[in-house]
N, C-alpha and C positions, 0 to 999 in steps of 0.2 A: 028766096031763101039761099044763102051762100053755103058752100061746102067747106068743111075743115080740111086744112091741108097740114100734115104732119112735117115739121121742119126736120131735115136730115142733119144730124149732128156729126161733126168731125172732131175727134179727140186727138190731140197731138202732145207728146212729151218730149222734151229737150233737156240735155244735161250741159251745163256750162263747164267751162275749163276749171273752174274752182270746185266743181262737184255739185253746185246748187242745181235742183231740178225745178222745171216749170212745166205745168201741164195746163193746156187751154182746150176750150171747147168752142168751136166756131170763132176762134180769134180772141175770145175773152178768157181770163184766168178762171180755171175750175175752182170753185169753193171747196176748200179742204175739209169743211164739216167737222171741225174738232169737237163739236157737241154731240156727235153721232153715237159715240160709244165710250165706255169708261176708260179704255186704253188709247183713246184717240191721239194720234200723232198730229203734229201741226204742219209736217211737210210730207211730201210724196216721194216715193222711190220705187223702183222696179228692177227686174232682172234676177231676183231671188225671192225665196218664200220667207215672209216675215211678218210679225205681228204689228210692227210699227208702220213705216212709210208705205210698204206694199199693200198691207191691209187697208190703210186709210185711202190709198189710190183706188183700190177695188170698190170700197164703200162709196167714195165720192163720185166715181164714174157711174156706178149703178144707180145711185140716188138721183143723179142728174139725168141719166138716161130714161129710167122708169118713172121718174117724178112720183116715187112711191117709196118712202123709207123702209117700211116693212118688207116689201119685195126685195129691196136692196140688201136688207140684212139676211134674208133667206138665202140669197145667192152669192154673197161676197166671198165666203171662203173658198167655194168651188171655182169662182172666177179668179180669185187670186192664184190658186194652184194651177188652173188650166191656162190662164192668160198672162197676168201680170209677172209671174215669175220668169216667163219666157220672153218678155219684151227686151229688145236690144238695148243695152246700156246707153249707147250713144244718142238714141232717139227713135221715135216710132210715131205711127198714125193708125187710128182705128176708127172705123165707121160705126154708126148706130146699127146698121144691118149686121156688121160682124159681131157686135155685142150680142144682138138677139140670136145669132147662130151659135155663139159660144155658150149661151145660157141654155140652149137646148140639150137634151140628154144626148151625148154622143156627137155633139156639134164640133166643127172645126173652126179655127179662126186664122185668117191670112192677115199678117201684120206687115205693113209697109215700113221698112226701115230705110235709111239713107242710102244703104249699099245693096240691099237685096230684098226679096219677098220671102218671108218665113211662113210656114203653115204649121200651126200648132194644134 
């Protein structure tokens, strides 16, 4: 009998010169999940607290990470305020372990940017 091995997810966000944002997980584009909520945005954004792009990014990341839409809905607002609003505008990288830590009460998140390491 084989053992299950959980794949480690690496989430990355970049902003192009024209302002367009791209978010990937393990090299594939992250599904924006526009069906996920009534105010669903179709694009992602970060670096501020907002009901559009930042909320959609928080929902999509958590839905992918947890593979559980209801759990993502319970945590997305806190995750948006605690993590997404602080992500560096130019780009960032977040691991699955960092998401788990940020979702814990009082947890912190280290986010790798192109220029430095931020602790949120």
